Structures are given as structure tokens and as C-alpha cells.
py3Dmol code that shows the C-alpha trace and the ligand (Angstrom):
import py3Dmol

protein = """\
ATOM      1  CA  MET A   1      17.870  20.136   8.960  1.00  0.00           C
ATOM      2  CA  GLY A   2      16.405  16.675   8.687  1.00  0.00           C
ATOM      3  CA  LYS A   3      17.910  13.830  10.630  1.00  0.00           C
ATOM      4  CA  LEU A   4      20.209  11.441   8.793  1.00  0.00           C
ATOM      5  CA  VAL A   5      19.944   7.729   9.529  1.00  0.00           C
ATOM      6  CA  ALA A   6      22.877   5.541   8.472  1.00  0.00           C
ATOM      7  CA  LEU A   7      21.635   2.101   7.427  1.00  0.00           C
ATOM      8  CA  CYS A   8      23.967  -0.886   7.382  1.00  0.00           C
ATOM      9  CA  ASP A   9      23.079  -4.263   5.878  1.00  0.00           C
ATOM     10  CA  GLY A  10      25.733  -6.100   7.868  1.00  0.00           C
ATOM     11  CA  HIS A  11      27.691  -8.066   5.276  1.00  0.00           C
ATOM     12  CA  GLY A  12      28.228  -8.365   1.556  1.00  0.00           C
ATOM     13  CA  ALA A  13      25.912 -10.566  -0.480  1.00  0.00           C
ATOM     14  CA  ASN A  14      28.656 -13.145  -0.973  1.00  0.00           C
ATOM     15  CA  THR A  15      30.490 -12.860   2.335  1.00  0.00           C
ATOM     16  CA  ALA A  16      31.715 -16.323   3.314  1.00  0.00           C
ATOM     17  CA  GLY A  17      29.606 -18.148   5.880  1.00  0.00           C
ATOM     18  CA  LYS A  18      26.699 -15.932   6.893  1.00  0.00           C
ATOM     19  CA  ARG A  19      23.967 -18.199   5.624  1.00  0.00           C
ATOM     20  CA  SER A  20      21.347 -20.563   6.984  1.00  0.00           C
ATOM     21  CA  PRO A  21      21.950 -24.337   6.950  1.00  0.00           C
ATOM     22  CA  ASP A  22      19.684 -24.482   3.874  1.00  0.00           C
ATOM     23  CA  GLY A  23      21.447 -21.647   2.084  1.00  0.00           C
ATOM     24  CA  MET A  24      19.590 -18.392   2.761  1.00  0.00           C
ATOM     25  CA  ARG A  25      22.206 -15.661   2.739  1.00  0.00           C
ATOM     26  CA  GLU A  26      22.165 -13.375   5.732  1.00  0.00           C
ATOM     27  CA  ASN A  27      22.569 -10.361   3.478  1.00  0.00           C
ATOM     28  CA  GLU A  28      19.374 -11.248   1.612  1.00  0.00           C
ATOM     29  CA  PHE A  29      17.437 -10.807   4.849  1.00  0.00           C
ATOM     30  CA  ASN A  30      19.416  -7.792   6.087  1.00  0.00           C
ATOM     31  CA  LYS A  31      19.100  -5.962   2.792  1.00  0.00           C
ATOM     32  CA  ALA A  32      15.367  -6.630   2.454  1.00  0.00           C
ATOM     33  CA  VAL A  33      14.692  -5.222   5.926  1.00  0.00           C
ATOM     34  CA  MET A  34      16.981  -2.278   5.206  1.00  0.00           C
ATOM     35  CA  ASN A  35      15.235  -1.428   1.940  1.00  0.00           C
ATOM     36  CA  HIS A  36      11.789  -1.563   3.563  1.00  0.00           C
ATOM     37  CA  LEU A  37      13.133   0.529   6.438  1.00  0.00           C
ATOM     38  CA  LYS A  38      14.561   3.145   4.065  1.00  0.00           C
ATOM     39  CA  VAL A  39      11.099   3.662   2.548  1.00  0.00           C
ATOM     40  CA  GLU A  40       9.481   3.864   5.986  1.00  0.00           C
ATOM     41  CA  LEU A  41      11.985   6.447   7.251  1.00  0.00           C
ATOM     42  CA  GLU A  42      11.782   8.609   4.143  1.00  0.00           C
ATOM     43  CA  ARG A  43       7.992   8.505   4.445  1.00  0.00           C
ATOM     44  CA  HIS A  44       8.516  10.280   7.782  1.00  0.00           C
ATOM     45  CA  GLY A  45      10.827  12.971   6.420  1.00  0.00           C
ATOM     46  CA  LEU A  46      14.054  11.341   7.605  1.00  0.00           C
ATOM     47  CA  ASP A  47      17.105  11.179   5.347  1.00  0.00           C
ATOM     48  CA  THR A  48      18.878   7.867   4.906  1.00  0.00           C
ATOM     49  CA  LEU A  49      22.441   6.912   4.087  1.00  0.00           C
ATOM     50  CA  LEU A  50      23.188   3.396   2.873  1.00  0.00           C
ATOM     51  CA  VAL A  51      26.717   2.782   4.101  1.00  0.00           C
ATOM     52  CA  ALA A  52      27.172  -0.188   1.752  1.00  0.00           C
ATOM     53  CA  PRO A  53      24.869   0.387  -1.210  1.00  0.00           C
ATOM     54  CA  THR A  54      26.412  -2.288  -3.455  1.00  0.00           C
ATOM     55  CA  ASP A  55      26.493  -6.074  -3.126  1.00  0.00           C
ATOM     56  CA  ALA A  56      30.273  -5.964  -2.753  1.00  0.00           C
ATOM     57  CA  ASP A  57      31.839  -7.058   0.512  1.00  0.00           C
ATOM     58  CA  THR A  58      32.216  -3.564   2.014  1.00  0.00           C
ATOM     59  CA  SER A  59      34.574  -3.452   4.995  1.00  0.00           C
ATOM     60  CA  LEU A  60      33.247  -2.378   8.366  1.00  0.00           C
ATOM     61  CA  SER A  61      35.612   0.606   8.490  1.00  0.00           C
ATOM     62  CA  THR A  62      34.397   1.807   5.079  1.00  0.00           C
ATOM     63  CA  ARG A  63      30.873   1.666   6.479  1.00  0.00           C
ATOM     64  CA  THR A  64      31.584   3.528   9.707  1.00  0.00           C
ATOM     65  CA  ASN A  65      33.936   6.046   8.011  1.00  0.00           C
ATOM     66  CA  LEU A  66      31.169   7.007   5.590  1.00  0.00           C
ATOM     67  CA  ALA A  67      28.604   7.441   8.370  1.00  0.00           C
ATOM     68  CA  ASN A  68      31.092   9.586  10.323  1.00  0.00           C
ATOM     69  CA  ALA A  69      32.026  11.671   7.261  1.00  0.00           C
ATOM     70  CA  LYS A  70      28.357  12.382   6.503  1.00  0.00           C
ATOM     71  CA  ASN A  71      27.593  13.227  10.135  1.00  0.00           C
ATOM     72  CA  ALA A  72      24.792  10.705  10.391  1.00  0.00           C
ATOM     73  CA  ASP A  73      22.641  11.214  13.496  1.00  0.00           C
ATOM     74  CA  ILE A  74      22.247   7.515  14.256  1.00  0.00           C
ATOM     75  CA  TYR A  75      23.628   4.241  12.886  1.00  0.00           C
ATOM     76  CA  VAL A  76      21.460   1.141  12.531  1.00  0.00           C
ATOM     77  CA  SER A  77      23.032  -2.174  11.550  1.00  0.00           C
ATOM     78  CA  ILE A  78      20.696  -5.019  10.604  1.00  0.00           C
ATOM     79  CA  HIS A  79      21.647  -8.681  11.008  1.00  0.00           C
ATOM     80  CA  ALA A  80      20.371 -12.193  11.389  1.00  0.00           C
ATOM     81  CA  ASN A  81      22.068 -14.320  14.008  1.00  0.00           C
ATOM     82  CA  ALA A  82      23.566 -17.818  13.955  1.00  0.00           C
ATOM     83  CA  ASN A  83      24.466 -20.190  16.732  1.00  0.00           C
ATOM     84  CA  ASN A  84      26.541 -23.035  15.299  1.00  0.00           C
ATOM     85  CA  GLY A  85      25.288 -23.342  11.738  1.00  0.00           C
ATOM     86  CA  GLN A  86      23.331 -26.533  12.511  1.00  0.00           C
ATOM     87  CA  TRP A  87      19.561 -26.537  12.887  1.00  0.00           C
ATOM     88  CA  GLY A  88      18.530 -26.100  16.504  1.00  0.00           C
ATOM     89  CA  SER A  89      15.776 -25.024  18.841  1.00  0.00           C
ATOM     90  CA  TRP A  90      17.407 -21.742  19.908  1.00  0.00           C
ATOM     91  CA  GLY A  91      16.211 -18.429  18.588  1.00  0.00           C
ATOM     92  CA  GLY A  92      15.155 -14.884  19.302  1.00  0.00           C
ATOM     93  CA  ILE A  93      15.879 -11.205  18.847  1.00  0.00           C
ATOM     94  CA  GLU A  94      18.599  -9.175  20.542  1.00  0.00           C
ATOM     95  CA  THR A  95      19.761  -5.589  20.156  1.00  0.00           C
ATOM     96  CA  TYR A  96      23.283  -4.350  20.894  1.00  0.00           C
ATOM     97  CA  HIS A  97      24.742  -0.992  21.862  1.00  0.00           C
ATOM     98  CA  TYR A  98      28.301  -0.010  22.786  1.00  0.00           C
ATOM     99  CA  PRO A  99      29.120  -0.675  26.470  1.00  0.00           C
ATOM    100  CA  ASN A 100      28.297   2.323  28.678  1.00  0.00           C
ATOM    101  CA  SER A 101      26.988   4.410  25.774  1.00  0.00           C
ATOM    102  CA  LYS A 102      23.941   6.190  27.213  1.00  0.00           C
ATOM    103  CA  THR A 103      22.595   7.398  23.885  1.00  0.00           C
ATOM    104  CA  GLY A 104      23.357   4.036  22.303  1.00  0.00           C
ATOM    105  CA  LYS A 105      21.401   2.274  25.035  1.00  0.00           C
ATOM    106  CA  LYS A 106      18.531   4.732  24.705  1.00  0.00           C
ATOM    107  CA  LEU A 107      18.353   4.065  20.961  1.00  0.00           C
ATOM    108  CA  ALA A 108      18.652   0.302  21.490  1.00  0.00           C
ATOM    109  CA  ASP A 109      15.909   0.278  24.139  1.00  0.00           C
ATOM    110  CA  VAL A 110      13.382   2.264  22.152  1.00  0.00           C
ATOM    111  CA  ILE A 111      13.892   0.234  18.959  1.00  0.00           C
ATOM    112  CA  HIS A 112      14.115  -3.148  20.687  1.00  0.00           C
ATOM    113  CA  ASN A 113      10.840  -2.508  22.531  1.00  0.00           C
ATOM    114  CA  GLU A 114       9.059  -1.826  19.261  1.00  0.00           C
ATOM    115  CA  VAL A 115      10.603  -4.805  17.484  1.00  0.00           C
ATOM    116  CA  ILE A 116       9.664  -7.364  20.132  1.00  0.00           C
ATOM    117  CA  LYS A 117       6.124  -6.004  20.508  1.00  0.00           C
ATOM    118  CA  GLY A 118       3.897  -8.685  19.087  1.00  0.00           C
ATOM    119  CA  SER A 119       6.835 -10.572  17.581  1.00  0.00           C
ATOM    120  CA  PRO A 120       6.505 -14.352  17.672  1.00  0.00           C
ATOM    121  CA  LEU A 121      10.270 -14.614  18.175  1.00  0.00           C
ATOM    122  CA  LYS A 122      11.843 -14.849  21.606  1.00  0.00           C
ATOM    123  CA  ASN A 123      12.989 -11.665  23.347  1.00  0.00           C
ATOM    124  CA  ARG A 124      16.687 -12.078  24.163  1.00  0.00           C
ATOM    125  CA  GLY A 125      16.958  -8.510  25.397  1.00  0.00           C
ATOM    126  CA  VAL A 126      19.156  -5.449  24.923  1.00  0.00           C
ATOM    127  CA  LYS A 127      22.863  -6.189  25.285  1.00  0.00           C
ATOM    128  CA  SER A 128      26.158  -4.388  24.922  1.00  0.00           C
ATOM    129  CA  ALA A 129      29.197  -5.481  22.931  1.00  0.00           C
ATOM    130  CA  ASN A 130      32.459  -4.099  21.625  1.00  0.00           C
ATOM    131  CA  PHE A 131      31.526  -4.511  17.939  1.00  0.00           C
ATOM    132  CA  HIS A 132      33.312  -2.411  15.316  1.00  0.00           C
ATOM    133  CA  VAL A 133      30.187  -0.611  14.075  1.00  0.00           C
ATOM    134  CA  LEU A 134      29.238   0.312  17.647  1.00  0.00           C
ATOM    135  CA  ARG A 135      32.750   1.366  18.678  1.00  0.00           C
ATOM    136  CA  GLU A 136      33.934   3.251  15.585  1.00  0.00           C
ATOM    137  CA  THR A 137      30.819   5.344  15.003  1.00  0.00           C
ATOM    138  CA  LYS A 138      30.642   8.880  16.393  1.00  0.00           C
ATOM    139  CA  MET A 139      26.858   8.809  16.627  1.00  0.00           C
ATOM    140  CA  PRO A 140      24.564   6.555  18.705  1.00  0.00           C
ATOM    141  CA  ALA A 141      24.724   3.142  17.046  1.00  0.00           C
ATOM    142  CA  ILE A 142      22.888  -0.136  17.421  1.00  0.00           C
ATOM    143  CA  LEU A 143      23.162  -3.591  15.931  1.00  0.00           C
ATOM    144  CA  LEU A 144      20.008  -5.687  15.636  1.00  0.00           C
ATOM    145  CA  GLU A 145      20.004  -9.482  15.457  1.00  0.00           C
ATOM    146  CA  LEU A 146      16.473 -10.146  14.239  1.00  0.00           C
ATOM    147  CA  GLY A 147      16.405 -13.925  14.559  1.00  0.00           C
ATOM    148  CA  PHE A 148      18.588 -17.005  14.149  1.00  0.00           C
ATOM    149  CA  MET A 149      19.256 -18.338  10.664  1.00  0.00           C
ATOM    150  CA  ASP A 150      19.974 -21.776  12.160  1.00  0.00           C
ATOM    151  CA  SER A 151      16.810 -21.844  14.258  1.00  0.00           C
ATOM    152  CA  ARG A 152      14.173 -24.213  12.917  1.00  0.00           C
ATOM    153  CA  PHE A 153      11.557 -21.764  14.178  1.00  0.00           C
ATOM    154  CA  ASP A 154      13.074 -18.376  13.302  1.00  0.00           C
ATOM    155  CA  ILE A 155      14.134 -19.303   9.772  1.00  0.00           C
ATOM    156  CA  ASN A 156      10.513 -19.434   8.585  1.00  0.00           C
ATOM    157  CA  TYR A 157      10.116 -15.820   9.635  1.00  0.00           C
ATOM    158  CA  LEU A 158      13.493 -14.674   8.359  1.00  0.00           C
ATOM    159  CA  LYS A 159      12.563 -15.996   4.922  1.00  0.00           C
ATOM    160  CA  SER A 160       9.151 -14.330   4.807  1.00  0.00           C
ATOM    161  CA  ASP A 161       8.702 -10.889   3.344  1.00  0.00           C
ATOM    162  CA  ALA A 162       5.862 -10.217   5.792  1.00  0.00           C
ATOM    163  CA  TYR A 163       8.296 -10.600   8.702  1.00  0.00           C
ATOM    164  CA  ARG A 164      10.942  -8.509   6.944  1.00  0.00           C
ATOM    165  CA  GLN A 165       8.406  -5.717   6.429  1.00  0.00           C
ATOM    166  CA  GLU A 166       7.150  -6.010   9.979  1.00  0.00           C
ATOM    167  CA  CYS A 167      10.711  -5.664  11.308  1.00  0.00           C
ATOM    168  CA  ALA A 168      11.233  -2.562   9.157  1.00  0.00           C
ATOM    169  CA  ILE A 169       7.998  -0.966  10.353  1.00  0.00           C
ATOM    170  CA  GLU A 170       8.825  -1.636  13.994  1.00  0.00           C
ATOM    171  CA  ILE A 171      12.393  -0.344  13.672  1.00  0.00           C
ATOM    172  CA  ALA A 172      10.979   2.765  11.975  1.00  0.00           C
ATOM    173  CA  LYS A 173       8.522   3.224  14.847  1.00  0.00           C
ATOM    174  CA  GLY A 174      11.412   3.066  17.314  1.00  0.00           C
ATOM    175  CA  ILE A 175      13.499   5.540  15.310  1.00  0.00           C
ATOM    176  CA  CYS A 176      10.538   7.927  15.077  1.00  0.00           C
ATOM    177  CA  LYS A 177      10.073   7.708  18.840  1.00  0.00           C
ATOM    178  CA  TYR A 178      13.766   8.372  19.382  1.00  0.00           C
ATOM    179  CA  PHE A 179      13.560  11.554  17.304  1.00  0.00           C
ATOM    180  CA  GLY A 180      10.160  12.592  18.702  1.00  0.00           C
ATOM    181  CA  ILE A 181       8.414  12.127  15.357  1.00  0.00           C
ATOM    182  CA  THR A 182       4.845  10.801  15.270  1.00  0.00           C
ATOM    183  CA  TYR A 183       4.738   7.526  13.365  1.00  0.00           C
ATOM    184  CA  LYS A 184       2.037   7.509  10.704  1.00  0.00           C
ATOM    185  CA  GLU A 185       0.471   4.140   9.967  1.00  0.00           C
ATOM    186  CA  LYS A 186       0.352   3.338   6.284  1.00  0.00           C
ATOM    187  CA  GLN A 187      -3.009   4.039   4.689  1.00  0.00           C
ATOM    188  CA  ALA A 188      -5.094   0.897   4.923  1.00  0.00           C
ATOM    189  CA  PRO A 189      -6.160  -0.391   1.511  1.00  0.00           C
ATOM    190  CA  GLN A 190      -9.584   0.821   0.410  1.00  0.00           C
ATOM    191  CA  PRO A 191     -12.194  -1.631   1.678  1.00  0.00           C
ATOM    192  CA  THR A 192     -13.579  -3.557  -1.251  1.00  0.00           C
ATOM    193  CA  SER A 193     -17.306  -3.243  -1.736  1.00  0.00           C
ATOM    194  CA  ASN A 194     -19.223  -6.099  -0.166  1.00  0.00           C
ATOM    195  CA  LYS A 195     -22.053  -5.724  -2.660  1.00  0.00           C
ATOM    196  CA  TYR A 196     -22.412  -8.360  -5.359  1.00  0.00           C
ATOM    197  CA  TYR A 197     -24.315  -9.009  -8.574  1.00  0.00           C
ATOM    198  CA  ARG A 198     -26.778 -11.882  -8.249  1.00  0.00           C
ATOM    199  CA  ILE A 199     -28.868 -13.501 -10.932  1.00  0.00           C
ATOM    200  CA  GLN A 200     -32.462 -13.893  -9.881  1.00  0.00           C
ATOM    201  CA  ILE A 201     -34.417 -16.651 -11.606  1.00  0.00           C
ATOM    202  CA  GLY A 202     -37.638 -16.433  -9.656  1.00  0.00           C
ATOM    203  CA  ALA A 203     -39.338 -14.701  -6.728  1.00  0.00           C
ATOM    204  CA  PHE A 204     -42.099 -16.237  -4.627  1.00  0.00           C
ATOM    205  CA  SER A 205     -44.202 -14.922  -1.774  1.00  0.00           C
ATOM    206  CA  ASN A 206     -44.553 -18.484  -0.516  1.00  0.00           C
ATOM    207  CA  SER A 207     -41.370 -20.147   0.721  1.00  0.00           C
ATOM    208  CA  SER A 208     -42.357 -23.712  -0.195  1.00  0.00           C
ATOM    209  CA  ASN A 209     -42.957 -22.610  -3.785  1.00  0.00           C
ATOM    210  CA  ALA A 210     -39.481 -21.122  -3.827  1.00  0.00           C
ATOM    211  CA  LYS A 211     -38.018 -24.373  -2.500  1.00  0.00           C
ATOM    212  CA  GLN A 212     -39.924 -26.418  -5.037  1.00  0.00           C
ATOM    213  CA  TYR A 213     -38.616 -24.252  -7.849  1.00  0.00           C
ATOM    214  CA  GLN A 214     -35.097 -24.545  -6.491  1.00  0.00           C
ATOM    215  CA  GLU A 215     -35.355 -28.351  -6.579  1.00  0.00           C
ATOM    216  CA  GLU A 216     -36.755 -28.254 -10.071  1.00  0.00           C
ATOM    217  CA  LEU A 217     -33.818 -26.179 -11.313  1.00  0.00           C
ATOM    218  CA  LEU A 218     -31.407 -28.614  -9.738  1.00  0.00           C
ATOM    219  CA  GLU A 219     -33.123 -31.660 -11.208  1.00  0.00           C
ATOM    220  CA  LYS A 220     -33.767 -30.298 -14.681  1.00  0.00           C
ATOM    221  CA  TYR A 221     -30.634 -28.236 -15.317  1.00  0.00           C
ATOM    222  CA  ASN A 222     -28.300 -29.183 -12.490  1.00  0.00           C
ATOM    223  CA  LEU A 223     -28.383 -25.521 -11.424  1.00  0.00           C
ATOM    224  CA  LYS A 224     -27.388 -24.827  -7.836  1.00  0.00           C
ATOM    225  CA  THR A 225     -29.240 -21.836  -6.436  1.00  0.00           C
ATOM    226  CA  ILE A 226     -29.712 -20.080  -3.142  1.00  0.00           C
ATOM    227  CA  ILE A 227     -32.894 -18.649  -1.673  1.00  0.00           C
ATOM    228  CA  LYS A 228     -32.739 -15.134  -0.248  1.00  0.00           C
ATOM    229  CA  TYR A 229     -35.688 -13.590   1.532  1.00  0.00           C
ATOM    230  CA  TYR A 230     -36.034  -9.831   1.468  1.00  0.00           C
ATOM    231  CA  SER A 231     -38.743  -7.260   0.623  1.00  0.00           C
ATOM    232  CA  ASN A 232     -41.505  -9.865   1.080  1.00  0.00           C
ATOM    233  CA  TYR A 233     -40.201 -12.328  -1.507  1.00  0.00           C
ATOM    234  CA  HIS A 234     -38.299 -15.598  -1.402  1.00  0.00           C
ATOM    235  CA  ARG A 235     -35.864 -15.094  -4.232  1.00  0.00           C
ATOM    236  CA  VAL A 236     -34.196 -17.953  -6.067  1.00  0.00           C
ATOM    237  CA  GLN A 237     -30.795 -16.666  -7.099  1.00  0.00           C
ATOM    238  CA  ILE A 238     -27.410 -17.600  -8.492  1.00  0.00           C
ATOM    239  CA  GLY A 239     -24.296 -15.707  -7.547  1.00  0.00           C
ATOM    240  CA  ALA A 240     -22.586 -13.692  -6.138  1.00  0.00           C
ATOM    241  CA  TYR A 241     -20.479 -12.063  -8.840  1.00  0.00           C
ATOM    242  CA  SER A 242     -18.205  -9.149  -8.070  1.00  0.00           C
ATOM    243  CA  SER A 243     -18.116  -8.183 -11.750  1.00  0.00           C
ATOM    244  CA  LYS A 244     -21.264  -7.131 -13.550  1.00  0.00           C
ATOM    245  CA  SER A 245     -20.031  -8.385 -16.921  1.00  0.00           C
ATOM    246  CA  ASN A 246     -19.553 -11.895 -15.519  1.00  0.00           C
ATOM    247  CA  ALA A 247     -23.097 -11.823 -14.186  1.00  0.00           C
ATOM    248  CA  ILE A 248     -24.437 -10.673 -17.571  1.00  0.00           C
ATOM    249  CA  ARG A 249     -22.469 -13.368 -19.397  1.00  0.00           C
ATOM    250  CA  TYR A 250     -23.957 -16.051 -17.189  1.00  0.00           C
ATOM    251  CA  GLN A 251     -27.401 -14.523 -17.513  1.00  0.00           C
ATOM    252  CA  GLU A 252     -27.151 -14.821 -21.319  1.00  0.00           C
ATOM    253  CA  GLU A 253     -26.022 -18.408 -20.998  1.00  0.00           C
ATOM    254  CA  LEU A 254     -29.058 -19.268 -18.865  1.00  0.00           C
ATOM    255  CA  LEU A 255     -31.335 -17.785 -21.494  1.00  0.00           C
ATOM    256  CA  LYS A 256     -29.658 -19.550 -24.400  1.00  0.00           C
ATOM    257  CA  LYS A 257     -29.215 -22.935 -22.768  1.00  0.00           C
ATOM    258  CA  TYR A 258     -32.377 -23.257 -20.683  1.00  0.00           C
ATOM    259  CA  ASN A 259     -34.589 -20.431 -21.929  1.00  0.00           C
ATOM    260  CA  LEU A 260     -34.558 -19.030 -18.388  1.00  0.00           C
ATOM    261  CA  LYS A 261     -35.432 -15.337 -18.169  1.00  0.00           C
ATOM    262  CA  THR A 262     -33.616 -13.747 -15.263  1.00  0.00           C
ATOM    263  CA  ILE A 263     -32.896 -10.363 -13.774  1.00  0.00           C
ATOM    264  CA  ILE A 264     -29.724  -9.100 -12.136  1.00  0.00           C
ATOM    265  CA  LYS A 265     -29.836  -7.795  -8.586  1.00  0.00           C
ATOM    266  CA  TYR A 266     -27.069  -5.823  -6.908  1.00  0.00           C
ATOM    267  CA  TYR A 267     -26.876  -5.821  -3.142  1.00  0.00           C
TER     268      TYR A 267
END
"""
ligand_1 = """\
1
ZN
Zn 25.500 -10.548 10.579
"""
view = py3Dmol.view(width=600, height=400)
view.addModel(protein, "pdb")
view.setStyle({"model": 0}, {"cartoon": {"style": "trace"}})
view.addModel(ligand_1, "xyz")
view.setStyle({"model": 1}, {"stick": {}})
view.zoomTo()
view.show()
């Protein structure tokens, strides 16, 4: 049987309060992290349960009752923090477990350590609290506060999708560790070829001849060229083009406009 991870996005989309001084809703952040996290976990063969899948203001007991009824193995609640609702210089990440819960603390420690690794936000540590979602869940449960909505510093991260994704990846790494699953990095995008199409207008064995021709092209046609030396020739070229058709189009233009006969090089 696969493990079931209950995912909680904290509050409803329209829950009163729960927004930054400039109006970002906490749920927007929580939900974005949760959705990225869901994908990450499922990529590792874990099952997920969204305890509040709609935008409605789902009560905390509805959330924990569902996780209990489905026998979730762990419960992860995602939040953004607030101090007093006014912009300030505070900030940072903290992770909560239920007081004296050994498994809760173990889960909090392993996830918190991943989340703060390399994070630009302050590490406020692992803490315990008598929160509903920690108390009323039968399984190990944690509540993450991934930054302060009323922090002038944190808010820039909370609003960025890169940070939201990074949080999800790090939480997933922690969950994988907790279950003894090897985290697989996402496939890096295929490296783009660093070869380009270049239009060669002339090739000279003598470098001063190449330079002279370069100046002539600039004076006569206002053509900016570069000189590349390889295989015994100083080559006067235009480019680079990543697309061959663009290079050909420009080559035709040079012929039509200036009667310049050129060849295309690819390297
Ligand atoms: Zn919250």
C-alpha cells in the first residue's frame, strides 16, 4: 500500500483577514505550494488527499475528520505567517508539531531542515503548539509557516512562483526522507545547442586584410561584422543565428541589397 499524505491549504480563499498589507491572500500562496507539492509527491509514488479541495471556507474539523477517515499517514498544513498586518522587518520560516508528539517532531524536523536549506528567509526553528490540525489528527501532523505576509522582505518571495515551487520541492524532499523514499531530482531541461549559423562574407589569410574589409563593410553598407580566426583564415562574419532560416533570409538580403555573395557556416 502506498502512503497517503493529507495536504491542507490552511484557509479558504476568501477567509477574512489572512492577507498581506497589499492584498495577497494567504490561501493563494498556500494553495500554490500545495498544488506543486501534490505533483512532486505523486511523482514519487505517494498518494495525496486534499482535505479542502474547493475554495470554500472549509472548517478545520472537516479537514481533520477527512484525513482521519481516510487513514492518511501524515498531515501537512501549509501557511504563510503574519505579525500585526503592518509592514515590518520581521520574517522567517517556522514549523510546528503537537507538543510532546515524537512522530510529529520527527516529521517537523526532517521537513523543516529541507525547507530552510538554502532558503533566503530566516530560520525561526521547529516549535510546538496546540493547534487544531495538530491536535485533532490521528497521524503525525505538521503546520508550516513559510514566511511572513507582512514582512517587507518575505513578501517578495511569497509572491513568487519560483519560491512557491522551491518550498514544494523541499517539503517533498523532507516527506520522502521521512518515508525512506529516494528523492528524484526533476530531469534538467535538455541543454540547448551552443552551435550557431553565421554568415561569412569573406575569408583572409592575412589579418590586416580581414580588418580592412571589415572597415569597408561598415563604411559602405553600415554592416557590423566580427572576425573569427580558425582553420588558417581570418573570417569576416555576421551572426550568430540559432535558426538556419533566419540566417538564409539575411543572406538573401545581403545579396539583393549589396550584391554580397556569402556562405553560411555552422559551428
Ligand atoms: Zn494561515
